C-alpha positions in Angstrom: -63.1 98.5 -101.5 -62.7 95.7 -98.9 -65.2 97.5 -96.5 -67.7 97.9 -99.4 -67.5 94.2 -100.1 -68.0 93.4 -96.4 -71.0 95.6 -96.3 -72.5 93.9 -99.2 -72.3 90.5 -97.5 -75.3 90.2 -95.3 -74.8 88.7 -91.9 -77.1 85.8 -90.9 -79.1 86.4 -87.8 -78.8 83.0 -86.3 -81.0 83.9 -83.3 -83.9 84.7 -85.6 -83.2 81.6 -87.8 -83.4 79.4 -84.7 -86.8 80.8 -83.8 -88.0 80.1 -87.3 -86.6 76.5 -87.2 -89.9 74.8 -86.3 -91.6 76.5 -89.2 -88.8 75.4 -91.5 -89.1 71.9 -90.3 -92.9 71.8 -90.8 -92.6 73.4 -94.3 -89.9 70.9 -95.3 -92.0 67.9 -94.1 -95.0 69.2 -96.0 -93.0 69.7 -99.2 -91.6 66.2 -98.9 -95.0 64.7 -98.3 -96.4 66.6 -101.3 -93.6 65.5 -103.6 -93.8 61.9 -102.4 -97.6 61.9 -103.1 -97.3 63.4 -106.5 -94.3 61.2 -107.3 -96.3 58.1 -106.4 -99.2 59.2 -108.6 -96.8 59.8 -111.5 -95.2 56.4 -111.1 -98.6 54.8 -110.8 -99.7 56.5 -114.1 -96.7 54.8 -115.8 -97.4 51.4 -114.3 -100.1 48.8 -114.6 -103.2 48.2 -112.5 -101.8 44.8 -111.4 -98.5 46.3 -110.3 -100.3 49.1 -108.4 -102.3 46.5 -106.4 -99.2 44.5 -105.8 -97.5 47.5 -104.3 -94.9 47.6 -107.1 -95.9 50.9 -108.7 -92.5 52.4 -107.9 -90.5 49.5 -109.2 -91.9 49.3 -112.8 -91.5 45.5 -113.1 -93.1 45.4 -116.5 -91.5 48.7 -117.7 -93.0 52.1 -118.4 -96.5 52.2 -119.8 -96.9 55.5 -121.7 -99.9 53.9 -123.4 -101.9 54.8 -120.2 -101.8 58.4 -121.2 -102.9 57.6 -124.8 -105.8 55.5 -123.5 -106.8 58.1 -120.9 -106.7 60.9 -123.5 -108.8 59.1 -126.0 -110.8 56.3 -124.6 -111.9 58.0 -121.3 -112.9 61.4 -122.9 -110.1 63.2 -121.1 -109.4 65.2 -124.3 -113.0 66.4 -124.3 -113.0 67.3 -120.6 -109.6 69.0 -121.0 -110.8 71.1 -124.0 -114.0 72.1 -122.2 -112.1 73.2 -119.1 -109.5 75.1 -121.2 -112.3 76.9 -123.1 -114.2 77.8 -119.9 -111.1 79.0 -118.1 -109.5 81.0 -120.9 -112.6 82.7 -122.0 -113.9 83.4 -118.5 -110.5 84.8 -117.3 -110.1 87.0 -120.3 -113.6 88.5 -120.0 -113.2 88.9 -116.3 -110.2 91.1 -116.8 -111.8 93.1 -119.6 -114.9 93.7 -117.3 -113.3 94.0 -113.8 -110.1 96.0 -114.6 -112.0 99.1 -115.9 -114.5 98.8 -113.1 -111.8 98.5 -110.4 -110.0 101.5 -111.9 -113.0 103.7 -111.9 -113.9 102.7 -108.3 -110.3 103.3 -107.2 -109.6 106.6 -108.9 -112.9 108.5 -109.2 -115.1 109.8 -106.5 -118.8 109.8 -107.3 -122.2 109.1 -105.6 -122.6 105.5 -104.9 -118.9 104.6 -105.1 -118.7 103.2 -101.5 -122.1 101.5 -101.9 -120.9 99.6 -105.0 -117.6 98.6 -103.3 -119.6 97.4 -100.3 -121.9 95.5 -102.6 -119.0 93.6 -104.2 -117.6 92.7 -100.8 -121.0 91.5 -99.6 -121.5 89.5 -102.8 -118.2 87.6 -102.1 -119.8 86.2 -98.9 -122.9 84.8 -100.7 -122.6 81.0 -101.1 -123.3 79.8 -104.6 -125.6 77.0 -103.2 -128.0 79.8 -102.1 -128.6 81.0 -105.7 -128.0 77.9 -107.8 -131.6 76.7 -107.6 -133.2 79.9 -108.9 -130.5 80.2 -111.5 -131.1 76.7 -112.7 -134.9 77.3 -112.9 -134.4 80.5 -114.9 -131.8 79.0 -117.3 -133.9 75.8 -117.8 -137.1 77.7 -118.5 -135.2 79.8 -121.0 -134.2 76.7 -122.9 -130.5 77.4 -122.7 -129.6 73.9 -121.6 -130.9 72.1 -124.7 -128.0 73.1 -127.0 -124.3 72.5 -126.6 -123.3 76.1 -127.6 -125.8 77.8 -125.4 -125.0 75.5 -122.5 -121.3 76.3 -122.8 -122.1 80.0 -123.0 -124.2 79.7 -119.9 -121.5 78.1 -117.9 -119.0 80.8 -119.0 -121.5 83.5 -118.0 -122.0 81.9 -114.6 -118.2 81.6 -114.0 -117.8 85.2 -114.9 -120.7 86.3 -112.7 -119.5 84.5 -109.5 -115.9 85.8 -109.9 -116.6 89.4 -110.7 -116.8 90.6 -107.1 -113.5 89.0 -106.0 -111.7 90.1 -109.2 -112.9 93.7 -108.9 -112.0 94.1 -105.2 -108.6 92.4 -105.8 -107.7 94.8 -108.7 -109.1 97.8 -106.9 -106.3 97.8 -104.4 -103.6 97.8 -107.1 -105.1 100.7 -109.0 -105.5 102.6 -105.7 -101.7 102.3 -105.1 -100.7 103.8 -108.4 -99.5 107.4 -108.4 -101.8 110.0 -109.9 -98.8 111.7 -111.6 -99.0 109.2 -114.4 -102.6 110.3 -115.2 -101.7 114.0 -114.9 -98.8 113.6 -117.3 -101.0 111.7 -119.7 -103.6 114.4 -119.5 -101.0 117.0 -120.3 -100.0 115.0 -123.4 -103.6 115.0 -124.5 -104.6 111.4 -123.6 -108.3 110.7 -123.0 -109.2 108.9 -119.8 -109.8 105.6 -121.7 -106.5 105.9 -123.5 -104.8 106.6 -120.2 -106.2 103.5 -118.6 -105.5 101.1 -121.4 -102.1 102.4 -122.5 -100.6 103.5 -119.1 -102.5 102.3 -116.0 -103.5 98.9 -117.2 -100.0 97.7 -118.0 -98.7 99.1 -114.7 -101.1 96.8 -112.8 -99.7 93.8 -114.6 -98.6 91.9 -111.4 -102.1 92.2 -109.9 -103.8 91.2 -113.2 -101.5 88.2 -113.6 -102.1 87.1 -110.0 -105.9 87.4 -110.0 -106.0 85.7 -113.4 -104.0 82.7 -112.1 -106.4 82.4 -109.1 -109.4 82.7 -111.4 -108.0 80.1 -113.8 -107.4 77.6 -111.0 -110.8 78.2 -109.5 -112.6 77.8 -112.8 -110.4 74.8 -113.8 -111.2 73.0 -110.6 -114.8 74.1 -110.3 -117.2 71.2 -109.6 -120.6 72.3 -108.2 -121.9 74.5 -111.1 -120.6 72.2 -113.8 -122.2 69.2 -112.1 -125.6 70.9 -112.3 -125.4 72.7 -115.6 -123.2 70.4 -117.7 -125.5 67.5 -118.4 -123.4 65.5 -120.9 -119.8 64.4 -121.6 -119.6 67.0 -124.4 -120.0 69.8 -121.8 -118.3 68.5 -118.7 -115.0 70.0 -117.5 -112.2 68.0 -115.9 -113.5 68.0 -112.3 -116.8 66.4 -113.1 -115.3 64.2 -115.8 -112.7 62.8 -113.4 -115.4 62.1 -110.9 -117.3 60.2 -113.5 -114.2 58.2 -114.4 -113.7 57.4 -110.7 -117.2 56.0 -110.6 -116.6 53.9 -113.6 -113.4 52.4 -112.2 -115.5 49.9 -110.1 -116.5 48.4 -113.5 -113.4 48.8 -115.6 -110.7 48.6 -113.0 -108.3 50.7 -115.1 -106.6 52.5 -112.2 -103.4 53.2 -114.1 -105.4 55.0 -116.7 -107.1 56.9 -113.9 -103.8 58.1 -112.5 -102.7 59.1 -116.0 -105.8 61.2 -116.4 -105.1 62.9 -113.0 -101.6 63.8 -114.2 -103.0 65.2 -117.5 -105.6 67.3 -115.6 -103.0 68.5 -113.0 -100.4 69.6 -115.6 -101.9 73.0 -116.7 -102.1 74.4 -113.2 -98.6 73.1 -112.3 -97.1 74.7 -115.4 -98.9 77.9 -114.6 -97.4 78.0 -111.2 -94.0 77.0 -112.5 -93.6 79.8 -115.0 -95.6 82.6 -113.2 -94.6 81.9 -109.6 -92.6 85.1 -109.2 -95.4 87.3 -110.5 -97.8 85.4 -108.3 -95.8 86.0 -105.1 -95.1 89.6 -106.1 -98.8 90.3 -106.7 -99.8 88.8 -103.3 -97.1 90.3 -101.1 -96.3 93.7 -102.6 -98.6 94.9 -105.3 -97.5 98.2 -106.9 -96.5 101.4 -105.3 -96.6 104.6 -107.3 
């Protein structure tokens, strides 16, 4: 029993750890810098503009000002920007999975004429800068009159977000489905499952780590997207948080409410932080390991 306990205790390879020490130091410094920066922004959001300019944002000489968040949420249209970004991100990510997961499964599991061409096309599409196609897109959408209505404008933005993320999402999920064992499909076929049932009931749940990982990446990309929304969202009722915050920053030179600005930054940053906090294990697992059948 004693030997078994000793074997369970892993010995530390101090030579290897010493070689990794510079990396540990750099990583620690970067984490400390990030926490200090975010901590200062959090403290500034609970302070006043006067205290910020006096360099007393960390001391709270006049107490905690939670009203900054109330003002930022209501008076500065952050609630509208937040709701727009949430709508764009959730709808786009959901539709991306519903479109790309079946496509990636078919490309990974079935051999047919044009399979490699389609995969190569997706890879090539990932290298096309959005700035190259945004002008023709804007001309087509404007001529179709889709920017004259709030509903059609939001639908257009969602359609664009889906379109630009389909190649990346499909290629990412393709590798996960390719690593799944074919014995699952064979067992399902023996039990009388149709290919569509096999995918949705067996293969789709087994690629959960990859689906969660690519959804997190897509959510963050769409949440922070700036260029398309700057061009196609032409009013505060349409703008997501990235463009909205930029507009708030421009208005700071007239209002001077920097404490409210930092409160808005914290509100906008919160969803992605919570997403990482609760799904970090699945994210790391999806990046490093994937699924082996």
